[in-house]
C-alpha positions as CSV (number, residue, x, y, z in Angstrom):
1,M,0.1,0.0,-0.3
2,T,2.6,2.7,1.2
3,A,6.1,0.6,0.0
4,P,6.3,-1.1,-3.6
5,P,5.9,-5.0,-3.2
6,D,10.0,-4.7,-4.2
7,A,11.1,-2.2,-1.1
8,P,11.3,-3.9,2.4
9,G,8.0,-4.8,3.7
10,G,6.4,-4.0,0.6
11,D,4.7,-7.2,0.7
12,R,3.5,-7.5,4.0
13,A,0.4,-5.9,5.1
14,P,1.0,-2.2,7.1
15,A,1.1,-3.1,11.2
16,P,-1.8,-1.4,13.0
17,G,-1.2,1.9,14.5
18,T,1.3,2.3,11.8
19,G,0.4,5.7,8.7
20,A,-0.7,2.8,6.6
21,A,-4.5,2.7,8.1
22,E,-5.2,5.8,6.0
23,D,-4.3,3.5,3.4
24,L,-6.7,0.7,4.3
25,T,-9.6,3.0,4.9
26,R,-9.1,4.6,1.4
27,L,-8.9,0.4,-0.1
28,A,-11.8,0.1,2.4
29,V,-14.0,2.9,0.7
30,A,-12.6,2.3,-2.4
31,L,-14.3,-1.3,-2.3
32,E,-17.3,-0.2,-0.8
33,R,-17.8,2.5,-3.6
34,A,-16.9,0.1,-6.3
35,A,-19.1,-2.6,-5.0
36,S,-22.3,-0.1,-4.8
37,W,-21.1,1.9,-8.3
38,V,-21.2,-1.7,-10.0
39,R,-24.5,-2.6,-8.5
40,R,-25.9,0.6,-9.5
41,T,-25.1,0.5,-13.3
42,T,-26.7,-3.2,-13.7
43,A,-30.8,-3.6,-14.2
44,P,-32.1,-4.4,-11.4
45,A,-32.1,-8.2,-10.5
46,E,-35.6,-9.9,-9.3
47,W,-33.5,-11.1,-6.5
48,N,-31.5,-9.1,-3.7
49,L,-28.2,-9.2,-2.7
50,V,-28.1,-12.0,-0.3
51,A,-29.8,-14.3,-2.6
52,L,-27.4,-13.4,-5.4
53,S,-24.8,-13.5,-3.1
54,T,-26.3,-17.2,-1.8
55,L,-26.8,-18.7,-5.6
56,D,-23.2,-17.2,-6.2
57,A,-21.7,-19.8,-3.3
58,L,-24.0,-22.2,-4.4
59,D,-23.0,-22.2,-7.8
60,T,-18.8,-21.7,-7.3
61,A,-18.3,-23.9,-3.6
62,G,-21.1,-26.4,-4.7
63,P,-24.0,-28.1,-2.3
64,Q,-23.7,-26.7,1.0
65,R,-25.9,-26.6,4.3
66,V,-28.3,-23.8,5.5
67,S,-26.4,-23.5,8.6
68,D,-23.1,-23.1,6.5
69,L,-25.0,-20.5,4.6
70,V,-25.9,-18.4,7.2
71,A,-22.6,-17.9,8.4
72,R,-21.4,-17.1,5.1
73,E,-24.4,-14.5,4.4
74,S,-24.3,-13.3,8.2
75,I,-28.2,-13.8,8.4
76,S,-30.6,-15.9,10.5
77,Q,-31.2,-19.5,10.2
78,P,-35.1,-18.9,9.7
79,G,-34.3,-15.9,7.0
80,M,-32.0,-18.3,5.3
81,T,-34.4,-21.0,5.5
82,G,-36.8,-18.5,3.7
83,L,-34.7,-17.6,1.1
84,V,-33.7,-21.1,0.4
85,A,-37.7,-22.0,-0.3
86,R,-38.0,-18.6,-2.4
87,L,-34.9,-20.2,-4.3
88,E,-36.2,-23.6,-4.6
89,A,-39.5,-22.4,-5.6
90,A,-38.3,-20.6,-8.2
91,G,-36.4,-23.7,-9.3
92,L,-33.1,-22.3,-8.7
93,V,-31.9,-24.6,-5.8
94,T,-32.7,-27.8,-5.0
95,R,-32.9,-29.4,-1.5
96,G,-31.5,-32.7,-1.0
97,P,-29.8,-35.3,2.1
98,D,-26.5,-34.6,3.0
99,P,-25.1,-37.7,1.9
100,R,-22.7,-37.5,5.5
101,D,-25.1,-36.9,7.7
102,G,-28.7,-38.0,6.8
103,R,-29.9,-36.0,9.4
104,A,-28.7,-32.5,7.6
105,T,-30.0,-31.1,4.8
106,L,-28.1,-29.7,1.3
107,V,-28.8,-26.8,-0.6
108,A,-27.4,-27.1,-4.4
109,A,-27.8,-24.8,-7.4
110,T,-29.6,-26.1,-10.6
111,E,-28.6,-25.2,-14.1
112,E,-30.9,-22.7,-13.6
113,G,-29.6,-21.1,-10.8
114,S,-26.2,-21.6,-12.5
115,A,-27.4,-19.7,-15.2
116,Y,-29.1,-17.1,-13.7
117,I,-26.3,-16.2,-11.4
118,R,-23.4,-16.6,-14.6
119,M,-25.9,-14.1,-16.7
120,R,-26.3,-11.5,-14.0
121,H,-22.4,-11.8,-14.0
122,R,-21.9,-11.1,-17.4
123,L,-24.4,-8.1,-17.2
124,R,-22.1,-6.9,-14.5
125,A,-18.8,-7.4,-16.7
126,G,-20.7,-5.7,-19.1
127,A,-21.6,-2.4,-17.6
128,V,-18.3,-2.0,-16.3
129,A,-16.6,-2.6,-19.4
130,A,-18.8,0.1,-21.0
131,H,-17.2,2.5,-18.4
132,L,-13.5,1.4,-18.7
133,E,-13.2,3.3,-22.1
134,A,-12.9,6.3,-19.5
135,L,-9.6,5.0,-17.7
136,S,-6.2,5.3,-18.8
137,A,-4.8,2.5,-20.3
138,A,-2.5,2.8,-16.8
139,E,-6.2,2.8,-14.5
140,R,-7.2,-0.3,-16.5
141,H,-3.8,-2.2,-16.4
142,A,-3.6,-1.7,-12.2
143,L,-7.3,-2.7,-11.8
144,L,-6.6,-6.0,-14.0
145,A,-3.4,-6.9,-12.2
146,A,-5.4,-6.1,-8.7
147,V,-7.9,-8.8,-9.6
148,P,-6.5,-11.9,-8.4
149,A,-5.6,-9.9,-5.3
150,L,-9.3,-8.8,-4.9
151,T,-10.0,-12.3,-5.3
152,R,-8.0,-13.8,-2.7
153,L,-9.5,-11.2,-0.5
154,A,-12.6,-12.1,-1.1
155,E,-11.9,-15.5,-0.7
156,L,-10.6,-14.8,3.3
157,A,-13.7,-12.2,4.0
158,P,-16.3,-14.9,5.6
159,D,-13.6,-15.6,7.9
160,T,-12.1,-12.7,8.8
161,H,-15.5,-11.5,9.5
162,D,-16.6,-14.0,12.0
163,A,-13.2,-13.1,13.8
164,T,-14.1,-9.9,13.9
165,R,-17.6,-10.4,15.5
166,R,-16.3,-13.3,18.1
167,S,-13.9,-10.7,18.9
168,R,-16.1,-7.8,19.6
169,T,-18.6,-10.5,21.6
170,E,-15.8,-11.9,23.9
171,E,-14.8,-7.6,24.0
172,G,-18.4,-7.3,25.3
173,S,-18.3,-10.3,27.7
C-alpha cells in the first residue's frame, strides 16, 4: 500500500497503528464504492444481494448446508431457510439429503440457478466494460492486475468477518 512490493516490507500488510491505516481506510472505502457503483450500473435483479450471493456461493463452491450459508451470509437461520425456499420455488436451487449426515440437508444450485447467476455476472461485466474506456490504459492495467488479490481477499472475507464478530462479542463479555 505505502511501499512497493519490491521495497523492504512492501509485500506485508501494514501494521495496525502505522501511517498505512489511512491507506487501508481508502482501500475499504474504494471497495465499498466500487461494489455500490457496479450494482447501480446494472439492471435491477429480481433477487436481493443476499440471494445473489447465496446462489453464487452454491454455484462456485457446490452444495452446502443451510447452516453454512447462514454463517457465510450473516443472516438468521429462519431468514436463510425462507430464502432457500423461495429460490427452490423459483427452480434455482434444490434441497437434498447430506450423504455424510442423513439428518442434514444440502442446498445445491440447479442448472437454471447456475445459468441465472452467470447471466448476472455477464451483465455486470458488460456494465463495467462500458465505463472502463473512461480510464487511462495504466488505470485499466492496475485494475486487472489487482483481480487476483481482490479474489483472494473475497475468499478470506467470511472467516475474517467471523473472527471480528467473535472478537467484539468477547470484548463485550
